[in-house]
C-alpha angles and dihedrals in degrees: 000000000000124000093262093051091047091051091049091048092049092049091050091050090049092051093051096041096248094133091079117207094341096101091048090048089054089051089051091054091049091050089052092050093048095050091043089056090050096043121016091207095066097085094038114126091241093055094045091051089052090046094055092045092052093046098053102080096045089041091060089052090049089053089061090049089054090059095052091046088052090064092045096257135107135214114211094180101063092109092051091048090053090049092050091048090051090051092050091052094048099042095039096050101034107031102026096037097234119158108265093241090055091051090051091050090048090053091051090047088057088057092050091049094050092048091049092052091049091049092051092050091051101040100035102034101022091230111166112254091230090062102045096040090051088051088045090054090061096042095047092046089055091049090050091055090048093051093048091052129203096322092060093205137069125185126211122217111256092228094063115111095240092056093045091048093052098040113028109014114109131172119256112249092247091052092050093051092046090054090049091052091047093049094048092047092049092048092049092048091051093050093048092048091051091049093050092049093050092048091051090049089049092240124146114271134194117254114276091241089064091057091048091046092053093050092048092047092051092048092048094047095049092044092053092048095048093044093048095046087047089065086069124026097319131227113342117236092229091053090047088053090052093049090047091054090049092051092048092049091048090051091051093048094049104032108034136071089239090058092051090049091051092054092045093052091046091051096049120341095194094050089047091052091052089050091058099260112150092238096176093054091047091055091048092051092048096050094043092048091048095051092042092052089047089054091048089051088054091051091052091046094053089049092049094050096031087223144073124209142153089282093060110116092003124168091282091062092047095051094042093054093049092044091050092053093050096040088050090062107266110143120241087213095063135241098065135081140062138257086240087067088079092055098044093039096052090046089054092049094044091046090054091048094047094043093052090046090055088052089055093245118146131237093272091066091049092052092048094050094044090049092052091049090049091050090052091049093051091048091051090048091053092048092049091050090052090050092051091050091049 
C-alpha cells in the first residue's frame, strides 16, 4: 500500500471509529502537556501516582458501564450501587463485627443481586434500562441511607488490609516489569495470531511493519510509565488491579464466544436472536457484570477513603463513570468500543479534575470542562455511526 492509500485508509478508519482508543490516548497526552504548561507539578511522578490511585475505584465502575453500553443499554445507578456496597462493607465490618472478607463478599453479592433484578426487568418485562435503572438509583440511595443509620458515616481502621491495599500498597519494581513483559508478549502473540488467521482465510492484512510498530510502541509506552512512576512510589496495587480487570475484560470481549455475542447483541439484538445468539443470557451477563463491578468500585472507594457516608457513590461518581466510558470511545449505540475505553476515559476525566485542582479552580469548573469533553465525545460517536451507515 502506497503512502496515499495508507493515508486514505487511516482517515476512513478514523471517521468510522476503527482506530480504537488511539485518538483518545492522543487527547490524553495533549491534556497532560497543556496542564504541565500551566502548572509544572502536573506531570511530576508524585502527582501522577496520586492521579492513578484516585482513578482506580471509579475506573472499575466505568468498566461495568462499558459492558452495558456494548449491549446497547445503560445503567444510571452504578454510583448508587457503589455507595451501597461501601456502606455494607463499613457497617458490616465495623458495627456488626463481621470479618472484613465477609463484608466485602456481602457487598459484591449486593451488586450481583441488583444486576439480576435489572436483567429480569429488561428480559422478562421489556422495561427500558433507562427507566428501571433511574428508579433503582432512587431505591438504592434510600437503602444506602438506611444501612448507614442515623450517624450517616462509618470509619474504617487504617490498619485493616483493605485500607492498606487501597492506600499504601505498591508493586515491587520486579513485579511491575514482569507485568509489562507479560502484557507486551500477550499483545504481540494476539496480533500475530490474528494475522496468521487472516492470511489463511485469504483476508486483507496490515503490513507486518505496522504490527511490529504497535508492539514496540506499547512496550515503550509501558516502560516509560513504569520507570517514571518508579521514581516515586511506583505502581499502586489498586491501580494494577484495575488495569488487570480491564485487560481480562478486553480478552473476554475479543477472544471468547461471549464477547462475540455481546458485540452482536449490541449491533442488532433482533438479528443476533435470529442468528441463534442467546440474547437473554447476554443481557443478564452484562447487567450482572456491570452492577458487580460497580459494587467492587465501592469496595475500593471505601478502602481508599477509609470511610463510608451518605456522599459515597453520589451523583458525581455516577456521572463520572458514565462520562469516562463514553469519552474513552465506547459507543452509546452499542456494539462498538473496547474495555480499554474505561482506562483511557477515566484517566482523561481524572486528569482534567486534577489539573483544574492544581490551578485552584473549584468543582464547578471541573464539571463544565468534563461536560464539554463528554459532549464532544458523544458528537464524534454520532458522526462515526453515520459514517459507518453510509
